[in-house]
C-alpha positions in Angstrom: 118.5 25.5 180.4 121.4 26.3 178.9 124.4 26.9 180.7 125.6 30.8 181.5 127.2 32.7 184.5 124.6 34.3 187.3 126.3 37.8 188.6 124.6 39.4 191.6 126.4 43.6 190.9 126.0 45.6 193.6 125.3 49.1 191.8 123.7 50.0 188.3 127.6 50.8 187.0 128.6 47.2 187.5 125.8 45.3 186.1 125.9 48.0 183.0 130.2 47.1 182.6 129.0 43.2 183.4 126.1 43.7 180.9 129.0 45.3 178.0 131.3 42.3 178.8 129.5 39.3 177.6 128.8 38.6 174.3 124.3 38.2 174.8 124.2 39.6 178.6 120.3 39.7 179.9 118.9 41.8 182.5 117.4 39.5 185.3 114.4 40.9 188.0 111.6 39.4 188.6 112.5 36.5 186.5 109.1 35.8 185.0 110.1 36.2 181.6 113.4 35.3 181.2 114.0 32.6 183.2 110.3 30.5 182.0 111.7 31.4 178.1 115.4 30.2 179.9 114.1 26.5 180.8 112.0 26.1 177.5 115.5 27.0 175.7 114.3 29.5 174.0 116.9 31.7 175.1 120.8 30.9 175.7 122.1 34.5 177.0 125.7 34.2 178.1 125.7 35.8 181.5 122.7 36.9 183.8 123.1 39.9 185.3 120.0 40.1 188.5 119.7 43.8 189.0 116.6 43.0 192.3 119.7 43.2 194.6 121.0 46.9 193.9 119.9 48.7 196.9 120.1 52.2 194.7 116.9 50.3 192.6 115.1 50.0 195.9 112.4 51.8 197.4 109.0 54.5 197.0 109.0 58.4 197.5 106.3 59.7 197.5 106.3 64.2 197.0 104.0 66.6 197.0 103.6 66.4 192.8 104.6 62.5 192.0 105.3 59.9 192.8 108.3 58.2 192.5 108.9 53.9 192.4 112.4 52.8 191.5 113.0 50.1 189.3 113.2 47.1 191.9 110.6 47.5 194.0 108.1 45.1 193.8 104.4 44.8 193.0 104.1 43.8 196.7 105.9 46.8 197.6 103.7 49.4 195.8 100.7 47.5 196.5 101.6 47.7 200.6 102.6 51.4 200.5 101.3 53.3 202.5 102.1 56.7 201.2 101.9 55.8 197.7 98.0 53.9 198.1 96.7 57.7 199.7 99.3 59.9 196.8 97.8 57.2 193.8 94.9 55.1 195.2 94.8 53.5 191.3 98.4 52.7 190.5 98.7 51.0 194.4 95.1 49.3 193.6 96.7 48.6 189.9 99.8 46.4 191.7 97.4 44.7 193.9 95.7 43.0 191.3 98.9 41.6 189.5 99.3 37.5 189.2 99.4 36.2 192.8 100.9 36.5 196.0 104.0 35.0 194.6 104.1 37.3 191.6 103.3 39.9 193.6 106.6 39.1 196.4 108.8 39.1 192.9 108.1 40.8 190.4 109.3 44.3 189.9 108.0 47.3 188.2 111.0 48.0 186.1 111.5 44.2 185.5 107.6 44.6 183.9 107.5 48.2 181.4 110.7 46.8 180.5 109.7 43.7 179.1 106.1 46.1 177.6 104.1 42.4 178.0 100.2 44.1 175.9 98.5 42.1 178.3 100.8 43.6 181.3 99.5 46.5 183.7 101.6 48.5 184.9 102.1 50.0 181.2 98.6 51.3 181.4 99.0 53.1 185.1 102.7 54.7 183.4 100.9 55.9 179.9 97.6 57.5 181.5 99.4 58.6 184.4 102.1 60.7 182.1 104.9 58.9 183.6 108.0 59.7 183.2 110.7 56.4 182.8 114.3 57.7 184.0 117.3 55.1 182.8 120.7 55.0 183.6 121.6 57.0 180.9 118.6 59.7 180.4 114.7 61.1 181.2 112.1 59.5 178.7 108.3 60.2 179.1 105.2 57.4 179.0 104.6 58.3 174.9 107.5 58.4 173.8 108.6 55.3 175.5 106.6 52.2 174.2 106.7 50.9 170.7 104.2 47.8 170.1 104.9 44.3 171.5 108.0 43.8 173.8 109.3 46.4 172.3 110.5 49.9 174.3 112.8 52.8 173.4 114.9 51.5 175.4 118.6 51.5 174.0 120.5 48.3 174.4 122.1 47.9 178.2 120.0 50.6 179.7 118.9 49.8 182.8 116.3 51.8 184.1 115.8 52.6 187.3 113.0 54.6 188.8 109.4 55.5 187.6 108.0 59.0 188.8 104.3 59.4 188.2 102.6 62.9 188.6 99.7 62.6 190.8 96.7 63.2 189.3 93.1 65.1 190.8 91.8 61.8 189.7 93.2 58.4 188.3 90.9 54.9 188.2 92.1 51.2 187.3 90.0 48.3 186.2 90.3 45.2 185.0 88.7 41.8 183.3 91.6 39.5 184.5 92.7 36.2 182.4 91.1 33.4 185.4 94.8 31.7 185.5 97.4 34.5 184.2 95.2 37.4 186.5 97.1 38.7 182.6 94.6 41.6 181.6 91.9 40.5 178.4 91.8 43.9 178.8 92.7 46.8 181.2 91.6 50.2 181.4 93.3 53.2 183.6 90.9 56.8 183.6 93.8 59.8 184.5 91.9 62.9 185.1 95.2 66.0 186.0 95.3 68.3 188.4 95.0 70.8 185.0 92.0 69.2 183.7 93.2 67.3 180.9 91.9 63.5 180.9 94.1 61.0 180.1 93.1 57.0 179.4 95.8 54.5 179.0 93.6 50.4 177.5 96.0 47.0 178.1 95.6 43.6 177.2 93.1 45.1 174.1 95.4 45.8 171.2 97.7 44.1 168.6 100.0 46.7 169.3 100.2 46.3 173.3 99.5 49.4 175.0 97.5 52.0 174.3 95.7 55.1 174.7 92.5 55.2 173.9 91.2 59.4 171.8 87.6 58.8 171.7 86.7 57.9 176.4 89.8 61.0 176.7 86.8 62.6 174.4 84.1 62.1 176.1 85.5 62.0 180.0 86.8 65.6 179.0 83.5 67.4 178.6 82.2 65.6 181.1 84.1 63.4 184.5 81.0 60.9 183.9 80.7 57.0 183.9 78.0 57.5 182.0 79.6 59.8 179.3 81.6 55.8 178.0 77.7 55.2 177.3 77.7 56.6 173.3 81.3 56.1 172.5 82.3 54.1 169.2 85.9 51.8 169.8 86.7 50.2 167.2 87.6 47.3 166.5 90.3 47.7 163.9 93.7 46.5 165.4 91.9 45.0 168.7 93.4 40.8 169.4 90.9 38.1 168.6 92.0 35.0 170.6 90.4 32.0 172.5 89.6 34.7 175.3 87.8 37.0 173.1 87.2 38.3 170.2 88.1 42.2 169.1 84.8 42.7 169.7 84.3 41.2 172.4 87.5 43.7 173.6 86.3 46.8 172.2 83.4 46.5 174.4 85.4 44.9 177.1 87.1 48.6 177.1 84.5 50.5 177.4 82.7 48.6 180.2 86.3 48.8 182.0 86.1 52.7 181.9 83.4 53.4 183.3 84.2 50.9 185.9 87.6 52.7 186.6 85.8 56.2 186.0 83.2 55.3 188.8 86.0 54.1 191.0 88.3 57.6 190.6 85.1 58.8 191.7 
């Protein structure tokens, strides 16, 4: 690991100021991506700015219309939150599937979506639920946030402060996990909004990262049932192919995971 200067700010403004002063500064959330690449000497930030102890970035708020999760809230806290489980059960269930207990007790929602790993779980929920990502500078809709593999709309130095999820009428999540990492080989989050709209997002399948699945959205709009997806054809074009599964395999997984998610949603 290269030499770096570690900072633990107590506020978002202090963190942003430290970032501006550093020549090659990086924010640290849970650390599951940054620390390994630093240990392998693939990254050499001049300053590491730890956001994990900023009190204003920790907590879950539930209103009649939304579940708002602050950025440094851990996956474990989301998974075990009674109010979150009641308001959006699928979201709490998704958090319970991330990694292992050690990962869930350290990893954060802000770090997950800022990194935008193509096989991460949270991006599917953010996109399917039509969440709003709030930063220290602005608000960004989910449809505008994810830009491709490990790429988002965040500007250099911008800090996610919270994610607000509208409470849906129905939602479900199902994934086929990698047996070692527990990342999603393919995961699908399905949502029926209170207005009756259907949104479906898949993670772990596309070469471009998290994606909407219009064909399944159309089928579920006409008939909200797992059986409605039977006749849907998912193209393998643009899907990932690797030692774990071919594009055709992942295309089939999208259908199967979507059907399971709908069944779980009720």
